[in-house]
FIVORO-932727 format. One record per atom (N, C-alpha, C): x, y, z; residue in three letters. Coordinates in steps of 0.2 Angstrom, whole numbers, plus 5000, padded with zeros to 4 digits. Example, Ala and Ser with C-alpha at 12.3 -4.5 7.8 and 13.67 -1.06 7.14 Angstrom:
 east north   up rest
 5066  4972 5039  Ala
 5062  4978 5039  Ala
 5066  4984 5039  Ala
 5064  4989 5035  Ser
 5068  4995 5036  Ser
 5064  5000 5039  Ser
END
This chain:
 east north   up rest
 4550  6447 5309  Met
 4554  6446 5304  Met
 4550  6453 5298  Met
 4549  6457 5303  Lys
 4546  6463 5300  Lys
 4550  6466 5297  Lys
 4558  6466 5297  His
 4563  6470 5294  His
 4564  6466 5287  His
 4562  6460 5286  Leu
 4563  6457 5280  Leu
 4560  6461 5274  Leu
 4565  6462 5268  Pro
 4561  6465 5262  Pro
 4555  6462 5259  Pro
 4553  6465 5256  Lys
 4546  6461 5253  Lys
 4548  6457 5247  Lys
 4546  6450 5246  Lys
 4548  6445 5241  Lys
 4546  6447 5235  Lys
 4551  6445 5230  Arg
 4549  6446 5223  Arg
 4547  6438 5218  Arg
 4546  6439 5214  Glu
 4546  6432 5210  Glu
 4549  6433 5203  Glu
 4555  6428 5202  Ala
 4556  6428 5195  Ala
 4556  6420 5193  Ala
 4556  6419 5186  Val
 4556  6414 5181  Val
 4562  6413 5178  Val
 4566  6408 5180  Val
 4573  6406 5177  Val
 4572  6400 5175  Val
 4573  6399 5168  Asp
 4574  6392 5165  Asp
 4568  6389 5166  Asp
 4561  6393 5167  Gly
 4556  6389 5168  Gly
 4554  6388 5175  Gly
 4560  6389 5180  Gln
 4558  6388 5187  Gln
 4556  6394 5191  Gln
 4552  6394 5195  Lys
 4550  6400 5199  Lys
 4554  6400 5204  Lys
 4556  6407 5206  Leu
 4560  6407 5212  Leu
 4557  6413 5216  Leu
 4559  6413 5222  Ala
 4556  6419 5227  Ala
 4564  6422 5229  Ala
 4563  6429 5229  Tyr
 4570  6432 5231  Tyr
 4569  6439 5234  Tyr
 4573  6442 5237  Thr
 4572  6449 5240  Thr
 4579  6452 5238  Thr
 4578  6459 5238  Ile
 4582  6462 5235  Ile
 4583  6469 5240  Ile
 4588  6472 5244  Ala
 4588  6478 5248  Ala
 4595  6482 5248  Ala
 4594  6487 5251  Gly
 4601  6491 5251  Gly
 4604  6493 5245  Gly
 4609  6495 5245  Gln
 4613  6499 5240  Gln
 4620  6498 5240  Gln
 4625  6497 5235  Gly
 4631  6496 5235  Gly
 4634  6491 5233  Gly
 4641  6492 5233  Ala
 4645  6485 5228  Ala
 4651  6484 5232  Ala
 4653  6476 5233  Pro
 4650  6471 5229  Pro
 4644  6470 5233  Pro
 4639  6467 5229  Ala
 4633  6463 5232  Ala
 4634  6459 5236  Ala
 4630  6458 5243  Ile
 4629  6452 5246  Ile
 4625  6447 5244  Ile
 4628  6440 5242  Val
 4623  6435 5241  Val
 4622  6430 5246  Val
 4615  6430 5248  Leu
 4614  6426 5254  Leu
 4612  6419 5252  Leu
 4616  6413 5254  Ile
 4614  6406 5251  Ile
 4612  6402 5257  Ile
 4605  6402 5258  Asn
 4603  6397 5262  Asn
 4608  6388 5263  Asn
 4604  6386 5269  Gly
 4606  6380 5269  Gly
 4601  6376 5268  Gly
 4603  6368 5267  Ala
 4597  6364 5264  Ala
 4590  6365 5269  Ala
 4585  6365 5264  Gly
 4579  6367 5268  Gly
 4578  6375 5270  Gly
 4583  6378 5271  Gly
 4583  6385 5274  Gly
 4580  6390 5269  Gly
 4574  6394 5271  Pro
 4571  6399 5267  Pro
 4574  6405 5269  Pro
 4572  6411 5264  Ile
 4575  6416 5267  Ile
 4573  6420 5273  Ile
 4568  6417 5277  Glu
 4566  6420 5283  Glu
 4571  6418 5287  Glu
 4576  6415 5286  Gly
 4581  6412 5290  Gly
 4587  6417 5291  Gly
 4587  6422 5288  Trp
 4592  6427 5290  Trp
 4588  6433 5294  Trp
 4583  6432 5295  Tyr
 4579  6438 5297  Tyr
 4583  6443 5301  Tyr
 4587  6439 5306  Lys
 4590  6442 5312  Lys
 4596  6448 5309  Lys
 4598  6447 5303  Leu
 4604  6451 5301  Leu
 4601  6458 5297  Leu
 4594  6458 5296  Tyr
 4591  6463 5294  Tyr
 4588  6467 5300  Tyr
 4589  6476 5298  Pro
 4590  6478 5293  Pro
 4597  6481 5293  Pro
 4601  6479 5298  Glu
 4608  6481 5297  Glu
 4613  6479 5293  Glu
 4610  6472 5289  Ile
 4614  6470 5283  Ile
 4614  6475 5277  Ile
 4608  6477 5277  Glu
 4607  6483 5272  Glu
 4611  6490 5272  Glu
 4613  6492 5278  Thr
 4619  6496 5278  Thr
 4626  6496 5276  Thr
 4626  6488 5273  Leu
 4632  6487 5272  Leu
 4635  6486 5265  Leu
 4628  6485 5261  Ser
 4629  6484 5253  Ser
 4623  6481 5249  Ser
 4622  6482 5244  Thr
 4615  6477 5241  Thr
 4617  6471 5243  Thr
 4610  6469 5246  Val
 4608  6461 5247  Val
 4604  6457 5244  Val
 4605  6453 5242  Val
 4601  6447 5240  Val
 4600  6441 5242  Val
 4593  6438 5243  Ala
 4593  6432 5247  Ala
 4587  6429 5242  Ala
 4588  6422 5241  Tyr
 4582  6419 5237  Tyr
 4582  6411 5241  Tyr
 4576  6410 5239  Asp
 4573  6403 5240  Asp
 4576  6398 5235  Asp
 4581  6394 5235  Arg
 4580  6389 5229  Arg
 4576  6384 5229  Arg
 4575  6380 5223  Pro
 4569  6376 5221  Pro
 4568  6372 5227  Pro
 4560  6371 5228  Gly
 4558  6366 5234  Gly
 4560  6370 5240  Gly
 4562  6375 5242  Ile
 4562  6379 5248  Ile
 4558  6386 5250  Ile
 4553  6385 5254  Gly
 4552  6392 5256  Gly
 4547  6393 5248  Gly
 4546  6401 5247  Gly
 4542  6402 5241  Gly
 4543  6398 5234  Gly
 4548  6396 5233  Ser
 4550  6392 5227  Ser
 4547  6384 5227  Ser
 4543  6384 5221  Pro
 4541  6377 5219  Pro
 4546  6372 5220  Pro
 4544  6365 5219  Arg
 4550  6360 5218  Arg
 4554  6360 5212  Arg
 4560  6359 5212  Ala
 4564  6359 5205  Ala
 4561  6353 5201  Ala
 4563  6357 5194  Asn
 4560  6353 5189  Asn
 4567  6350 5185  Asn
 4573  6350 5189  Glu
 4578  6345 5187  Glu
 4583  6343 5193  Glu
 4588  6339 5193  Pro
 4590  6337 5197  Pro
 4596  6343 5200  Pro
 4594  6345 5208  Gln
 4599  6350 5210  Gln
 4606  6350 5211  Gln
 4610  6347 5207  Thr
 4617  6346 5207  Thr
 4619  6353 5209  Thr
 4625  6355 5212  Gly
 4630  6360 5213  Gly
 4630  6364 5207  Gly
 4631  6362 5201  Lys
 4630  6366 5193  Lys
 4625  6367 5193  Lys
 4619  6364 5192  Ala
 4613  6367 5191  Ala
 4612  6373 5197  Ala
 4613  6373 5203  Val
 4611  6378 5207  Val
 4616  6384 5206  Val
 4621  6383 5204  Val
 4626  6389 5203  Val
 4623  6392 5198  Val
 4621  6388 5191  His
 4618  6390 5185  His
 4612  6396 5186  His
 4607  6392 5190  Thr
 4603  6395 5191  Thr
 4603  6402 5195  Thr
 4607  6403 5201  Leu
 4608  6407 5204  Leu
 4612  6413 5199  Leu
 4617  6412 5195  Arg
 4619  6416 5191  Arg
 4614  6420 5186  Arg
 4610  6416 5184  Leu
 4604  6418 5179  Leu
 4600  6422 5185  Leu
 4597  6421 5190  Leu
 4593  6425 5194  Leu
 4596  6433 5195  Leu
 4602  6432 5197  Leu
 4606  6438 5198  Leu
 4606  6443 5192  Leu
 4609  6440 5185  Gln
 4608  6443 5181  Gln
 4601  6447 5178  Gln
 4597  6442 5179  Gln
 4590  6445 5177  Gln
 4587  6450 5182  Gln
 4590  6450 5189  Ala
 4589  6454 5194  Ala
 4592  6460 5193  Ala
 4597  6462 5188  Gly
 4601  6466 5187  Gly
 4607  6468 5193  Gly
 4610  6463 5195  Ile
 4614  6463 5200  Ile
 4621  6462 5197  Ile
 4625  6467 5197  Gln
 4632  6465 5193  Gln
 4637  6461 5198  Gln
 4640  6458 5196  Pro
 4646  6455 5198  Pro
 4653  6459 5198  Pro
 4656  6458 5203  Pro
 4656  6452 5207  Pro
 4653  6452 5214  Pro
 4652  6448 5218  Tyr
 4649  6446 5223  Tyr
 4653  6444 5229  Tyr
 4649  6445 5234  Val
 4651  6442 5242  Val
 4646  6437 5243  Val
 4648  6430 5244  Leu
 4645  6425 5245  Leu
 4644  6424 5251  Leu
 4638  6423 5254  Val
 4638  6421 5262  Val
 4634  6415 5262  Val
 4638  6410 5263  Ala
 4634  6405 5264  Ala
 4633  6399 5268  Ala
 4627  6397 5270  His
 4626  6394 5277  His
 4626  6388 5276  His
 4629  6382 5280  Ser
 4628  6375 5280  Ser
 4628  6373 5274  Ser
 4624  6368 5272  Phe
 4624  6365 5264  Phe
 4626  6370 5258  Phe
 4623  6377 5258  Gly
 4624  6382 5253  Gly
 4631  6382 5254  Gly
 4636  6382 5258  Gly
 4644  6382 5258  Gly
 4646  6378 5251  Gly
 4643  6372 5250  Leu
 4645  6369 5244  Leu
 4642  6371 5238  Leu
 4638  6376 5237  His
 4636  6380 5232  His
 4643  6386 5231  His
 4643  6389 5235  Ala
 4648  6396 5235  Ala
 4653  6392 5234  Ala
 4656  6387 5236  Asn
 4663  6383 5235  Asn
 4663  6382 5227  Asn
 4656  6379 5224  Leu
 4658  6377 5216  Leu
 4658  6384 5212  Leu
 4653  6390 5215  Phe
 4653  6395 5212  Phe
 4658  6399 5211  Phe
 4661  6399 5218  Ala
 4670  6404 5217  Ala
 4674  6400 5211  Ala
 4673  6393 5211  Arg
 4678  6389 5207  Arg
 4677  6389 5200  Arg
 4671  6390 5199  Leu
 4668  6390 5190  Leu
 4669  6397 5189  Leu
 4668  6402 5193  His
 4667  6408 5189  His
 4670  6414 5195  His
 4677  6413 5195  Pro
 4681  6417 5200  Pro
 4681  6425 5199  Pro
 4682  6427 5193  Asp
 4680  6433 5191  Asp
 4672  6436 5192  Asp
 4668  6431 5194  Glu
 4662  6435 5197  Glu
 4660  6435 5205  Glu
 4665  6432 5208  Val
 4667  6433 5216  Val
 4671  6437 5219  Val
 4669  6441 5225  Ala
 4675  6445 5226  Ala
 4677  6443 5233  Ala
 4673  6438 5236  Gly
 4673  6435 5243  Gly
 4670  6431 5246  Gly
 4671  6426 5249  Val
 4666  6422 5252  Val
 4665  6422 5260  Val
 4660  6422 5263  Val
 4660  6420 5270  Val
 4656  6412 5271  Val
 4660  6409 5273  Phe
 4658  6401 5274  Phe
 4655  6400 5281  Phe
 4648  6401 5282  Leu
 4644  6401 5289  Leu
 4643  6394 5291  Leu
 4646  6391 5294  Glu
 4646  6384 5299  Glu
 4643  6380 5291  Glu
 4648  6382 5287  Ala
 4647  6378 5281  Ala
 4649  6372 5279  Ala
 4646  6368 5275  Thr
 4648  6361 5274  Thr
 4654  6360 5271  Thr
 4658  6357 5270  Ser
 4663  6356 5268  Ser
 4664  6350 5263  Ser
 4666  6349 5258  Pro
 4665  6343 5252  Pro
 4666  6337 5257  Pro
 4672  6337 5262  Asp
 4675  6331 5265  Asp
 4669  6331 5270  Asp
 4666  6334 5272  Asp
 4659  6332 5276  Asp
 4655  6328 5274  Asp
 4653  6328 5267  Val
 4647  6324 5265  Val
 4649  6316 5265  Val
 4645  6313 5269  Gly
 4647  6305 5269  Gly
 4649  6304 5276  Gly
 4655  6310 5277  Met
 4657  6307 5285  Met
 4652  6308 5290  Met
 4649  6313 5291  Met
 4645  6315 5294  Met
 4638  6309 5295  Met
 4636  6306 5291  Lys
 4632  6300 5290  Lys
 4636  6294 5293  Lys
 4642  6292 5292  Glu
 4646  6287 5293  Glu
 4646  6288 5302  Glu
 4646  6293 5304  Tyr
 4648  6293 5310  Tyr
 4639  6296 5316  Tyr
 4634  6295 5312  Gln
 4629  6295 5316  Gln
 4627  6291 5322  Gln
 4625  6296 5326  Ser
 4623  6291 5332  Ser
 4616  6286 5331  Ser
 4616  6280 5336  Ala
 4610  6277 5335  Ala
 4604  6281 5335  Ala
 4604  6287 5339  Ala
 4598  6292 5341  Ala
 4596  6294 5333  Ala
 4602  6296 5330  Gln
 4602  6301 5324  Gln
 4598  6296 5318  Gln
 4600  6290 5318  Arg
 4599  6285 5314  Arg
 4590  6283 5314  Arg
 4589  6283 5321  Val
 4581  6282 5321  Val
 4578  6287 5321  Val
 4579  6295 5322  Leu
 4577  6301 5321  Leu
 4574  6301 5312  Leu
 4582  6300 5309  Asn
 4579  6301 5302  Asn
 4577  6296 5299  Asn
 4577  6291 5300  Gly
 4573  6287 5298  Gly
 4566  6287 5298  Gly
 4563  6291 5304  Ala
 4557  6292 5305  Ala
 4554  6298 5300  Ala
 4560  6303 5299  Leu
 4558  6307 5295  Leu
 4558  6305 5288  Leu
 4561  6301 5286  Asn
 4561  6298 5280  Asn
 4554  6294 5278  Asn
 4550  6292 5284  Ile
 4544  6287 5283  Ile
 4539  6293 5281  Ile
 4540  6299 5284  Phe
 4534  6304 5282  Phe
 4536  6309 5276  Phe
 4542  6311 5275  Ser
 4544  6315 5271  Ser
 4543  6312 5264  Ser
 4541  6316 5259  Arg
 4541  6312 5252  Arg
 4547  6313 5247  Arg
 4551  6308 5246  Pro
 4556  6308 5242  Pro
 4555  6312 5236  Pro
 4562  6315 5234  Asp
 4561  6319 5229  Asp
 4568  6318 5225  Asp
 4570  6314 5220  Ser
 4576  6313 5218  Ser
 4579  6320 5214  Ser
 4575  6324 5213  Asn
 4578  6331 5212  Asn
 4581  6336 5216  Asn
 4579  6334 5224  Asp
 4583  6339 5227  Asp
 4590  6340 5229  Asp
 4591  6344 5231  Glu
 4599  6346 5233  Glu
 4602  6340 5236  Glu
 4599  6339 5242  Val
 4604  6333 5246  Val
 4602  6327 5242  Val
 4599  6324 5240  Ser
 4597  6318 5235  Ser
 4605  6318 5229  Ser
 4606  6324 5228  Asn
 4612  6324 5224  Asn
 4618  6328 5226  Asn
 4619  6327 5233  Glu
 4625  6330 5236  Glu
 4632  6327 5233  Glu
 4631  6319 5232  Arg
 4638  6316 5231  Arg
 4640  6320 5224  Arg
 4636  6320 5219  Arg
 4636  6323 5212  Arg
 4639  6329 5214  Arg
 4637  6335 5218  Thr
 4640  6341 5219  Thr
 4645  6340 5222  Thr
 4648  6336 5226  Val
 4656  6335 5228  Val
 4659  6333 5222  Val
 4658  6328 5220  Glu
 4661  6326 5214  Glu
 4663  6333 5207  Glu
 4658  6337 5207  Gln
 4658  6344 5203  Gln
 4663  6347 5205  Gln
 4663  6348 5213  Ile
 4668  6353 5217  Ile
 4675  6350 5216  Ile
 4677  6343 5215  Lys
 4684  6340 5216  Lys
 4685  6341 5207  Lys
 4681  6342 5203  Ala
 4683  6341 5196  Ala
 4684  6349 5194  Ala
 4682  6354 5198  Ala
 4683  6360 5196  Ala
 4690  6362 5198  Ala
 4691  6370 5195  Pro
 4697  6372 5196  Pro
 4700  6373 5202  Pro
 4705  6374 5206  Pro
 4706  6377 5212  Pro
 4702  6383 5215  Pro
 4702  6382 5222  Phe
 4698  6389 5224  Phe
 4703  6394 5224  Phe
 4699  6400 5221  Pro
 4704  6407 5220  Pro
 4705  6410 5225  Pro
 4710  6415 5225  His
 4714  6417 5231  His
 4710  6423 5233  His
 4704  6422 5235  Leu
 4698  6428 5238  Leu
 4699  6428 5245  Leu
 4697  6434 5247  Pro
 4696  6436 5255  Pro
 4691  6430 5256  Pro
 4692  6426 5262  Val
 4687  6420 5264  Val
 4686  6421 5271  Val
 4681  6420 5273  Cys
 4681  6420 5281  Cys
 4675  6414 5283  Cys
 4679  6409 5287  Val
 4675  6403 5289  Val
 4674  6404 5296  Val
 4668  6406 5296  Leu
 4665  6407 5303  Leu
 4659  6401 5307  Leu
 4664  6398 5311  Ser
 4660  6392 5313  Ser
 4658  6392 5320  Ser
 4651  6387 5322  Gly
 4650  6388 5329  Gly
 4654  6384 5334  Gly
 4654  6388 5340  Gly
 4658  6386 5345  Gly
 4655  6380 5350  Gly
 4649  6380 5349  Lys
 4645  6376 5355  Lys
 4645  6368 5351  Lys
 4645  6363 5355  Lys
 4645  6357 5353  Lys
 4637  6353 5354  Lys
 4636  6351 5350  Pro
 4628  6348 5351  Pro
 4627  6343 5357  Pro
 4623  6341 5358  Pro
 4621  6336 5364  Pro
 4625  6331 5363  Pro
 4627  6325 5367  Gly
 4631  6319 5366  Gly
 4628  6314 5360  Gly
 4620  6314 5363  Trp
 4617  6308 5359  Trp
 4617  6310 5351  Trp
 4619  6317 5350  Met
 4618  6320 5343  Met
 4624  6319 5339  Met
 4630  6318 5343  Ser
 4636  6318 5339  Ser
 4641  6313 5342  Ser
 4646  6311 5338  Asp
 4651  6307 5339  Asp
 4656  6311 5340  Asp
 4661  6311 5345  Pro
 4667  6314 5347  Pro
 4672  6314 5340  Pro
 4671  6308 5338  Lys
 4676  6308 5330  Lys
 4674  6313 5325  Lys
 4667  6314 5324  Ala
 4664  6316 5318  Ala
 4665  6324 5320  Ala
 4665  6326 5327  Leu
 4667  6332 5330  Leu
 4673  6334 5327  Leu
 4677  6331 5329  Glu
 4686  6332 5327  Glu
 4686  6333 5320  Glu
 4683  6328 5317  Met
 4685  6327 5309  Met
 4682  6335 5305  Met
 4675  6337 5309  Arg
 4672  6342 5305  Arg
 4675  6349 5307  Arg
 4678  6349 5313  Asn
 4683  6355 5314  Asn
 4689  6356 5309  Asn
 4693  6349 5309  Thr
 4697  6347 5303  Thr
 4697  6352 5297  Thr
 4689  6349 5296  His
 4688  6352 5288  His
 4685  6359 5288  His
 4683  6362 5294  Gln
 4683  6369 5294  Gln
 4689  6373 5292  Gln
 4695  6370 5297  Glu
 4702  6373 5295  Glu
 4704  6373 5289  Glu
 4702  6367 5286  Gln
 4705  6366 5278  Gln
 4700  6371 5274  Gln
 4695  6372 5275  Leu
 4691  6376 5272  Leu
 4693  6383 5272  Leu
 4695  6386 5278  Ala
 4699  6393 5279  Ala
 4706  6393 5274  Ala
 4710  6388 5273  Arg
 4714  6387 5270  Arg
 4715  6386 5263  Arg
 4709  6385 5261  Ser
 4708  6385 5253  Ser
 4708  6390 5250  Ser
 4709  6396 5254  Ser
 4711  6402 5249  Ser
 4718  6405 5254  Ser
 4722  6408 5250  Ser
 4729  6411 5254  Ser
 4727  6416 5257  Ser
 4720  6419 5256  Arg
 4717  6426 5260  Arg
 4711  6421 5264  Arg
 4710  6417 5266  Gly
 4708  6414 5270  Gly
 4709  6414 5280  Gly
 4704  6415 5283  Ser
 4702  6415 5289  Ser
 4698  6412 5293  Ser
 4697  6411 5299  Arg
 4693  6407 5303  Arg
 4691  6412 5309  Arg
 4685  6411 5311  Leu
 4682  6414 5317  Leu
 4678  6409 5320  Leu
 4678  6408 5326  Val
 4673  6404 5330  Val
 4667  6408 5334  Val
 4662  6408 5333  Ala
 4658  6410 5338  Ala
 4655  6405 5343  Ala
 4659  6409 5349  Gln
 4658  6404 5354  Gln
 4650  6403 5358  Gln
 4647  6407 5357  Gly
 4640  6407 5359  Gly
 4634  6404 5353  Gly
 4637  6401 5349  Ser
 4633  6398 5344  Ser
 4634  6391 5343  Ser
 4629  6387 5341  Gly
 4630  6380 5337  Gly
 4630  6381 5330  Gly
 4624  6378 5327  His
 4625  6378 5319  His
 4623  6384 5316  His
 4619  6388 5319  Phe
 4615  6394 5318  Phe
 4618  6401 5320  Phe
 4624  6403 5319  Pro
 4627  6410 5320  Pro
 4624  6416 5318  Pro
 4619  6415 5312  Gln
 4615  6421 5311  Gln
 4608  6420 5315  Gln
 4607  6418 5320  Met
 4601  6418 5323  Met
 4604  6420 5329  Met
 4608  6416 5333  Ser
 4612  6416 5340  Ser
 4616  6422 5341  Ser
 4619  6424 5335  Glu
 4623  6429 5335  Glu
 4626  6433 5330  Glu
 4620  6436 5328  Pro
 4619  6440 5322  Pro
 4624  6445 5321  Pro
 4626  6449 5326  Ala
 4631  6454 5326  Ala
 4638  6452 5324  Ala
 4639  6447 5326  Phe
 4645  6442 5325  Phe
 4646  6441 5318  Phe
 4640  6438 5315  Val
 4641  6437 5308  Val
 4640  6443 5304  Val
 4637  6449 5306  Leu
 4638  6455 5302  Leu
 4645  6457 5303  Leu
 4648  6455 5307  Asp
 4656  6459 5307  Asp
 4661  6456 5303  Asp
 4658  6449 5302  Ala
 4662  6445 5298  Ala
 4661  6448 5292  Ala
 4655  6449 5290  Ile
 4653  6450 5283  Ile
 4656  6458 5281  Ile
 4656  6461 5286  Arg
 4659  6468 5284  Arg
 4667  6468 5282  Arg
 4669  6464 5287  Lys
 4677  6463 5288  Lys
 4679  6461 5278  Lys
 4675  6456 5277  Val
 4676  6453 5271  Val
 4675  6458 5265  Val
 4669  6463 5265  Leu
 4668  6468 5261  Leu
 4673  6473 5262  Leu
 4677  6474 5266  Glu
 4681  6480 5267  Glu
 4688  6477 5264  Glu
 4690  6470 5264  Gln
 4695  6468 5260  Gln
 4694  6468 5253  Gln
 4688  6466 5251  Cys
 4687  6467 5244  Cys
 4687  6472 5240  Cys
 4685  6479 5245  Arg
 4685  6486 5243  Arg
 4692  6490 5243  Arg
 4697  6486 5245  Gln
 4704  6489 5246  Gln
 4708  6488 5240  Gln
END
């Protein structure tokens, strides 16, 4: 992780946040982590990603170097905090949002609420609003046992983003339609082990990924055949190429 930029600290609405800035250029790339994913989860994209444009990464409240949230982390709260952080850091819109997993919900809402501030979106193995609830419904017995054990040892937090996921989905559904922006949905092609997945859940998730790509008239979908849920780790060059293509479309 030696290529990661040095972390900085900001205070936004009384909430401390760890973040990094690297590279130069516009539109700026904003990396939005998955649930529980810290800045370090992007390390394989560095230093190459810095040659594409200005790059901002940050830890949401309760993740990595950022203390626990001081208010419920609904999608609107996350988007509001991110916008203030970018303004405070002097990063001018519009942005290319690169959102992994659960972070896809936040990028989805950001683009709907503030279309003039978003130049394009890369949904990276991103959660679709329709995934929420569905994946839990089709959990295998082994997954239920594992999650139950984790809940015993993890401290519950009613303010964290996963606890507020249904409110976030409601906010997305109540928001304006997704704007006509360059969008790339990049999905992992590797299937998880059978004990971790239900075939129906995988089929439905694939449908949701296709729908996510069709949320914009300028949307497309790519499949990283050598990757599971973390293409930025297993195929960083593939992810960088997807970001590069969206940037090129934004600059035309």
